[in-house]
C-alpha positions as CSV (number, residue, x, y, z in Angstrom):
1,M,117.1,119.5,100.9
2,L,117.5,123.2,102.7
3,K,118.8,121.7,105.3
4,E,121.4,119.6,104.0
5,F,122.5,122.8,101.8
6,K,122.9,124.7,105.7
7,N,124.7,121.6,107.2
8,F,127.3,121.9,104.2
9,I,127.4,125.9,104.0
10,L,128.1,125.7,107.7
11,T,130.5,122.9,107.7
12,G,134.2,124.7,108.1
13,N,135.5,123.9,105.0
14,V,133.0,126.1,103.3
15,I,133.5,128.9,105.7
16,D,137.1,128.6,105.6
17,F,137.4,128.6,101.4
18,A,135.4,132.0,101.7
19,V,137.8,133.6,103.7
20,A,140.7,132.6,101.9
21,V,139.0,133.6,98.8
22,I,138.5,136.3,100.6
23,L,141.7,137.4,101.3
24,A,143.9,135.9,98.0
25,G,141.1,138.9,96.7
26,A,143.3,141.2,98.4
27,V,146.1,140.1,97.9
28,G,146.1,140.6,94.5
29,L,145.3,143.9,94.9
30,V,148.2,145.0,97.1
31,V,150.6,142.6,94.7
32,N,148.9,144.7,91.8
33,G,149.3,147.6,93.5
34,F,153.1,146.8,94.7
35,V,154.0,145.3,90.8
36,A,152.7,148.3,89.4
37,D,153.5,151.5,91.5
38,I,156.9,150.0,93.0
39,I,158.7,147.3,90.7
40,M,157.2,148.5,87.0
41,P,158.2,152.3,87.6
42,I,161.9,150.5,89.0
43,V,162.3,148.5,86.2
44,G,161.5,151.1,83.4
45,H,164.1,153.7,85.1
46,F,166.9,151.3,84.8
47,A,165.3,150.2,81.2
48,G,165.9,153.2,79.8
49,G,162.5,155.7,81.9
50,V,160.2,153.1,79.7
51,D,156.4,152.9,80.7
52,F,155.8,149.3,80.2
53,A,151.7,149.7,80.9
54,D,152.4,151.7,77.3
55,L,154.3,149.3,75.2
56,K,151.9,148.4,72.0
57,L,152.3,146.8,68.8
58,I,149.2,149.2,66.6
59,L,147.8,147.2,63.9
60,D,145.3,149.8,62.9
61,E,145.2,153.7,64.1
62,A,142.6,154.7,65.4
63,V,140.5,156.7,63.0
64,V,138.8,160.5,64.7
65,G,136.1,162.0,63.3
66,A,135.8,165.6,62.2
67,D,134.6,166.3,65.5
68,G,137.7,164.9,67.2
69,A,135.6,161.8,68.9
70,I,136.8,158.4,67.9
71,A,135.4,156.8,65.4
72,K,136.6,153.6,65.7
73,P,139.5,152.9,68.4
74,E,142.7,151.1,67.6
75,N,144.0,148.0,67.1
76,A,147.3,147.5,69.6
77,I,149.1,144.2,71.1
78,R,149.6,145.5,74.1
79,W,153.1,143.6,75.2
80,G,154.3,145.6,77.7
81,A,150.5,145.3,80.2
82,W,151.7,141.5,79.0
83,I,154.7,141.7,81.1
84,N,153.3,143.7,84.0
85,T,151.5,140.9,84.4
86,I,153.9,138.5,83.9
87,V,155.5,140.1,86.8
88,N,152.5,139.9,88.7
89,L,151.9,136.3,88.6
90,L,156.1,135.9,89.6
91,I,155.6,137.8,92.6
92,V,152.4,136.2,93.9
93,G,154.1,133.1,93.3
94,F,157.1,134.0,95.3
95,V,153.9,135.0,98.4
96,M,152.3,131.9,98.1
97,F,155.5,130.0,98.2
98,I,156.9,131.8,100.8
99,I,153.4,131.8,102.8
100,V,153.0,127.4,102.1
101,K,156.7,127.2,103.6
102,A,155.8,129.3,106.8
103,Y,152.3,127.1,107.3
104,N,154.0,124.1,106.6
105,K,156.9,124.8,109.5
106,T,153.7,125.6,111.4
107,K,152.8,122.7,111.5
108,T,153.7,119.8,113.9
109,P,155.3,116.9,113.3
110,P,153.6,113.8,113.6
111,A,153.7,112.0,116.1
112,P,155.9,108.9,116.4
113,A,154.3,105.5,116.1
114,A,153.8,103.3,119.5
115,P,156.2,100.9,119.4
116,A,154.9,97.3,118.5
117,G,154.1,95.6,121.7
118,P,154.3,91.2,121.2
119,T,151.1,89.8,119.5
120,A,148.1,87.5,121.2
121,E,150.1,84.7,119.9
122,E,153.3,85.5,121.5
123,L,151.5,86.6,124.7
124,L,150.7,83.0,124.7
125,A,153.2,80.9,123.9
126,E,155.7,82.8,126.6
127,I,152.5,81.8,128.8
128,R,152.8,78.4,127.8
129,D,156.2,77.7,127.9
130,A,156.2,79.8,131.5
131,L,154.1,76.5,132.8
132,K,156.4,74.1,131.5
133,K,158.6,75.1,133.6
């Protein structure tokens, strides 16, 4: 069982998959930073200076104790953060589309199939006809 596991882990597909997962996590962090730090401030600027991450619908206000500590946190629907996530998803989807499209262009098209030659029966028939002459 240990030998089978070792063979499984050392196959190229598992290693390629592990590299892809690690790179996807790194790309996700880059895209999150791009959306949060570049795209959403631009969108917020054109939307009247709104920071979408702060937009929310408060269902229950936070309860603050006499000592200033929060006794009960607020309950809110953070729809602005959800908009950020949607923009993030669209950008990640577009980047993945571009990567897959570029990868598909690098693949060589399959070689055309070799023309089918005459079958053995056709060759024997030709030999027979040649011998008859």
